ZAROSE-384922 format. One record per residue (C-alpha): chain; residue in one letter; x, y, z. Coordinates in pm, 1 decimal, always signed. Last residue first. Layout:
BEGIN
(site 'A'; 'A'; (X; Y; Z))
...
END
This chain:
BEGIN
(site 'A'; 'R'; (-106.4; -13.4; -4066.6))
(site 'A'; 'V'; (-41.6; -312.1; -4259.9))
(site 'A'; 'E'; (-167.5; -642.8; -4052.5))
(site 'A'; 'V'; (+9.2; -958.7; -4188.1))
(site 'A'; 'S'; (-222.0; -1298.9; -4136.3))
(site 'A'; 'A'; (-336.9; -1282.6; -4512.9))
(site 'A'; 'A'; (+56.1; -1307.4; -4652.7))
(site 'A'; 'N'; (+114.4; -1573.7; -4414.9))
(site 'A'; 'I'; (+441.6; -1571.5; -4283.4))
(site 'A'; 'R'; (+668.2; -1919.3; -4257.6))
(site 'A'; 'D'; (+847.3; -2012.2; -3936.8))
(site 'A'; 'S'; (+559.1; -2267.8; -3790.3))
(site 'A'; 'E'; (+554.7; -2438.9; -4183.8))
(site 'A'; 'R'; (+999.0; -2437.7; -4087.1))
(site 'A'; 'G'; (+1012.2; -2802.9; -4004.2))
(site 'A'; 'P'; (+1096.7; -2956.7; -4297.3))
(site 'A'; 'D'; (+1160.1; -2672.9; -4551.8))
(site 'A'; 'P'; (+959.1; -2685.8; -4860.7))
(site 'A'; 'A'; (+1054.6; -2951.9; -5134.2))
(site 'A'; 'T'; (+1322.4; -2878.1; -5428.9))
(site 'A'; 'T'; (+1211.0; -2778.9; -5765.9))
(site 'A'; 'T'; (+1285.8; -2419.1; -5796.0))
(site 'A'; 'S'; (+1603.3; -2460.2; -5619.9))
(site 'A'; 'D'; (+1712.5; -2410.8; -5243.3))
(site 'A'; 'Q'; (+2104.4; -2487.6; -5162.7))
(site 'A'; 'W'; (+2141.5; -2718.9; -4874.4))
(site 'A'; 'K'; (+2428.9; -2619.1; -4666.4))
(site 'A'; 'R'; (+2752.2; -2880.3; -4688.6))
(site 'A'; 'T'; (+2761.2; -3240.2; -4617.1))
(site 'A'; 'V'; (+3058.6; -3500.1; -4487.8))
(site 'A'; 'I'; (+2907.9; -3837.9; -4425.4))
(site 'A'; 'E'; (+3145.9; -4042.4; -4187.7))
(site 'A'; 'I'; (+2982.0; -4361.3; -4189.8))
(site 'A'; 'R'; (+3142.5; -4606.0; -3856.0))
(site 'A'; 'H'; (+3298.8; -4911.5; -3835.3))
(site 'A'; 'K'; (+3397.7; -5073.8; -3520.7))
(site 'A'; 'G'; (+3780.5; -5221.3; -3527.9))
(site 'A'; 'W'; (+3843.8; -5116.5; -3145.8))
(site 'A'; 'I'; (+4132.2; -4937.2; -3195.5))
(site 'A'; 'K'; (+3973.2; -4613.5; -3267.0))
(site 'A'; 'F'; (+3659.4; -4587.7; -3493.9))
(site 'A'; 'E'; (+3715.1; -4801.6; -3836.1))
(site 'A'; 'G'; (+3606.2; -4598.7; -4163.4))
(site 'A'; 'I'; (+3296.8; -4561.6; -4356.9))
(site 'A'; 'N'; (+3310.7; -4253.6; -4601.4))
(site 'A'; 'Y'; (+3019.9; -4064.3; -4730.1))
(site 'A'; 'Q'; (+3040.6; -3745.3; -4955.9))
(site 'A'; 'I'; (+2840.7; -3457.2; -5069.5))
(site 'A'; 'I'; (+2517.2; -3498.8; -4840.7))
(site 'A'; 'E'; (+2316.5; -3182.4; -4870.4))
(site 'A'; 'W'; (+2251.4; -3031.2; -4496.3))
(site 'A'; 'R'; (+1951.9; -2859.5; -4391.7))
(site 'A'; 'Q'; (+1921.5; -2598.7; -4100.2))
(site 'A'; 'K'; (+1662.0; -2553.8; -3818.3))
(site 'A'; 'N'; (+1917.3; -2505.1; -3579.4))
(site 'A'; 'W'; (+1806.0; -2733.7; -3293.3))
(site 'A'; 'P'; (+1640.4; -2950.5; -3562.2))
(site 'A'; 'T'; (+1935.9; -3078.9; -3784.5))
(site 'A'; 'Y'; (+1787.3; -3211.5; -4133.6))
(site 'A'; 'I'; (+1996.2; -3394.8; -4332.9))
(site 'A'; 'M'; (+1936.1; -3414.6; -4723.4))
(site 'A'; 'G'; (+2050.7; -3670.2; -5005.1))
(site 'A'; 'G'; (+2183.1; -3585.2; -5287.3))
(site 'A'; 'V'; (+2533.7; -3814.5; -5271.7))
(site 'A'; 'R'; (+2330.5; -4140.6; -5132.2))
(site 'A'; 'P'; (+2384.2; -4270.5; -4748.3))
(site 'A'; 'M'; (+2414.0; -4662.2; -4792.7))
(site 'A'; 'E'; (+2138.5; -4847.4; -4809.5))
(site 'A'; 'V'; (+2148.3; -5157.9; -4602.8))
(site 'A'; 'G'; (+1889.2; -5024.6; -4364.5))
(site 'A'; 'I'; (+1773.4; -4758.5; -4219.9))
(site 'A'; 'K'; (+1733.7; -4748.8; -3823.7))
(site 'A'; 'D'; (+1908.2; -5110.3; -3749.4))
(site 'A'; 'R'; (+2152.0; -5058.2; -4031.8))
(site 'A'; 'W'; (+2231.9; -4697.6; -3934.8))
(site 'A'; 'E'; (+2319.7; -4811.4; -3589.9))
(site 'A'; 'A'; (+2504.7; -5097.7; -3703.8))
(site 'A'; 'L'; (+2717.8; -4836.2; -3877.4))
(site 'A'; 'N'; (+2792.8; -4614.0; -3599.6))
(site 'A'; 'V'; (+2722.3; -4240.9; -3740.4))
(site 'A'; 'S'; (+2942.7; -3952.7; -3757.5))
(site 'A'; 'F'; (+2864.1; -3642.6; -3926.6))
(site 'A'; 'I'; (+3093.6; -3390.8; -4083.6))
(site 'A'; 'I'; (+2976.4; -3041.4; -4128.3))
(site 'A'; 'E'; (+3028.7; -2834.4; -4437.9))
(site 'A'; 'D'; (+2995.9; -2441.6; -4484.6))
(site 'A'; 'P'; (+3142.4; -2321.1; -4764.1))
(site 'A'; 'S'; (+3391.6; -2022.5; -4736.7))
(site 'A'; 'D'; (+3464.4; -1871.5; -5102.2))
(site 'A'; 'I'; (+3682.2; -1570.9; -5076.1))
(site 'A'; 'G'; (+3654.5; -1363.6; -5401.9))
(site 'A'; 'F'; (+3448.2; -1435.1; -5769.9))
(site 'A'; 'V'; (+3705.1; -1647.8; -5945.2))
(site 'A'; 'G'; (+3824.3; -1814.2; -5634.7))
(site 'A'; 'L'; (+4029.1; -1773.2; -5286.3))
(site 'A'; 'D'; (+3978.5; -2066.6; -5056.6))
(site 'A'; 'Q'; (+3803.5; -1978.1; -4718.7))
(site 'A'; 'Q'; (+3922.7; -2311.0; -4553.3))
(site 'A'; 'P'; (+3670.4; -2336.2; -4281.1))
(site 'A'; 'P'; (+3751.1; -2575.2; -4020.3))
(site 'A'; 'V'; (+3501.1; -2883.2; -4094.9))
(site 'A'; 'P'; (+3198.2; -2854.6; -3840.1))
(site 'A'; 'E'; (+3143.0; -3186.8; -3630.2))
(site 'A'; 'W'; (+2861.6; -3379.7; -3572.2))
(site 'A'; 'H'; (+2782.9; -3687.1; -3360.8))
(site 'A'; 'M'; (+2448.7; -3856.3; -3483.7))
(site 'A'; 'C'; (+2147.7; -3981.0; -3351.0))
(site 'A'; 'I'; (+1892.8; -4095.0; -3622.2))
(site 'A'; 'E'; (+1522.7; -3985.9; -3696.5))
(site 'A'; 'I'; (+1401.6; -4108.5; -4020.9))
(site 'A'; 'G'; (+1258.6; -3841.7; -4237.6))
(site 'A'; 'E'; (+917.1; -3837.3; -4404.3))
(site 'A'; 'A'; (+833.6; -3680.3; -4741.3))
(site 'A'; 'D'; (+1146.4; -3869.0; -4932.7))
(site 'A'; 'I'; (+1365.5; -3663.7; -5145.0))
(site 'A'; 'I'; (+1312.4; -3662.8; -5521.4))
(site 'A'; 'R'; (+1550.2; -3381.8; -5661.8))
(site 'A'; 'E'; (+1438.7; -3232.1; -6015.8))
(site 'A'; 'R'; (+1683.3; -3130.8; -6289.3))
(site 'A'; 'A'; (+1923.4; -3385.8; -6165.0))
(site 'A'; 'E'; (+2272.6; -3393.2; -6099.7))
(site 'A'; 'G'; (+2565.3; -3641.7; -6142.4))
(site 'A'; 'Y'; (+2740.4; -3499.2; -6365.6))
(site 'A'; 'L'; (+2773.9; -3788.4; -6617.1))
(site 'A'; 'P'; (+2550.5; -4036.9; -6491.8))
(site 'A'; 'D'; (+2229.0; -3727.3; -6571.6))
(site 'A'; 'H'; (+1932.4; -3801.7; -6355.0))
(site 'A'; 'N'; (+1612.7; -3722.5; -6538.7))
(site 'A'; 'S'; (+1447.0; -4088.5; -6503.3))
(site 'A'; 'D'; (+1448.2; -4037.7; -6096.2))
(site 'A'; 'V'; (+1691.8; -4116.6; -5836.6))
(site 'A'; 'R'; (+1509.2; -4085.0; -5503.3))
(site 'A'; 'F'; (+1706.0; -3921.5; -5183.6))
(site 'A'; 'K'; (+1625.3; -4031.8; -4860.6))
(site 'A'; 'Y'; (+1601.1; -3828.8; -4547.8))
(site 'A'; 'Y'; (+1749.0; -3845.6; -4266.3))
(site 'A'; 'L'; (+1675.3; -3622.7; -3949.1))
(site 'A'; 'V'; (+1880.0; -3533.2; -3681.5))
(site 'A'; 'P'; (+1927.2; -3633.3; -3308.9))
(site 'A'; 'A'; (+2204.4; -3528.4; -3144.0))
(site 'A'; 'G'; (+2555.2; -3624.6; -3031.3))
(site 'A'; 'S'; (+2783.3; -3666.1; -2732.8))
(site 'A'; 'L'; (+2543.1; -3902.6; -2548.7))
(site 'A'; 'G'; (+2400.7; -4109.5; -2827.1))
(site 'A'; 'I'; (+2722.1; -4112.6; -3007.6))
(site 'A'; 'V'; (+2862.7; -4256.8; -2683.7))
(site 'A'; 'E'; (+2566.7; -4492.4; -2633.7))
(site 'A'; 'Q'; (+2604.3; -4618.4; -3027.0))
(site 'A'; 'D'; (+2970.7; -4661.4; -2955.0))
(site 'A'; 'F'; (+2913.5; -4876.3; -2656.0))
(site 'A'; 'N'; (+2631.1; -5073.1; -2832.4))
(site 'A'; 'D'; (+2899.9; -5139.6; -3102.4))
(site 'A'; 'F'; (+3185.6; -5229.2; -2846.6))
(site 'A'; 'L'; (+2975.9; -5480.3; -2671.3))
(site 'A'; 'A'; (+2802.7; -5652.4; -2996.7))
(site 'A'; 'H'; (+2776.9; -5959.7; -2834.1))
(site 'A'; 'D'; (+2551.5; -6208.7; -3060.8))
(site 'A'; 'V'; (+2788.8; -6146.0; -3344.9))
(site 'A'; 'N'; (+3079.5; -6378.9; -3188.6))
(site 'A'; 'N'; (+3392.1; -6252.9; -3348.8))
(site 'A'; 'P'; (+3520.1; -6046.5; -3072.2))
(site 'A'; 'D'; (+3459.9; -6358.1; -2834.4))
(site 'A'; 'H'; (+3421.2; -6246.7; -2499.3))
(site 'A'; 'S'; (+3558.2; -6533.9; -2225.4))
(site 'A'; 'A'; (+3897.4; -6510.8; -2377.0))
(site 'A'; 'A'; (+4074.7; -6431.1; -2109.5))
(site 'A'; 'D'; (+4011.0; -6712.0; -1904.4))
(site 'A'; 'G'; (+3703.1; -6847.6; -1645.3))
(site 'A'; 'Y'; (+3788.1; -6784.6; -1277.5))
(site 'A'; 'L'; (+4153.1; -6647.7; -1236.9))
(site 'A'; 'K'; (+4387.0; -6925.0; -1015.2))
(site 'A'; 'F'; (+4596.7; -6801.1; -796.2))
(site 'A'; 'C'; (+4894.4; -7091.1; -665.3))
(site 'A'; 'T'; (+4903.7; -7161.3; -298.6))
(site 'A'; 'G'; (+5156.5; -6989.3; -87.9))
(site 'A'; 'D'; (+4883.6; -6887.3; +157.7))
(site 'A'; 'A'; (+4914.9; -6462.7; +42.2))
(site 'A'; 'K'; (+4825.5; -6564.1; -263.3))
(site 'A'; 'K'; (+5083.7; -6713.5; -551.7))
(site 'A'; 'I'; (+5111.3; -6560.8; -913.1))
(site 'A'; 'M'; (+5358.3; -6740.4; -1129.9))
END
C-alpha cells in the first residue's frame, strides 16, 4: 500500500481501465499512428486498378490496364527494399522495389473498404515516378495491435496501352515548340 507523507492511503483518481481499448470511439493509437506516418512519410497519389473483360485470371494480366484518371492523395511511409542483385539468364537483375506503409483506418477513411489491388499504381510526386503494386500485406504495428497495410511495389513498366504519366505533362516537350538552328 502506498501512503502519503501524512500517513493516509494514496488513492488514484479514476482507475487504470479508464481507456477501454475495445471502444471504437477512442481511436487513440490509430490517430497516433496516422500522425506518425504523416510526420515521417509523404503524400502520394493512389490510382485504382479496374479489371476489364480481357483479364486473364490464370496469369493475372490483361492486354489493357484500366487505371482511374484521378488519384487519391494519401500519406504513406515508404522504405526502399535492399537490392538483391540476383543473377538471371540475362545477367544481374536488380529490380527497384519500394514498400509503402499506411494505417488501415486512414486507408478506409480515404479510399474505402477496398484493399489495394495488384496492378494498381502509386505515384510519388517528389521524384515523379510511378510504382506498380505487386503485393500487399496487412500486419500489426508494433505492440499496439493496430493494423497497417504494407504495399510492395516495383517500378512501373510502360506499354502501348497504359495511360500517360500523371503529373508529367509539364515535363514533355512539344515537337512544334522546339527551335531548329
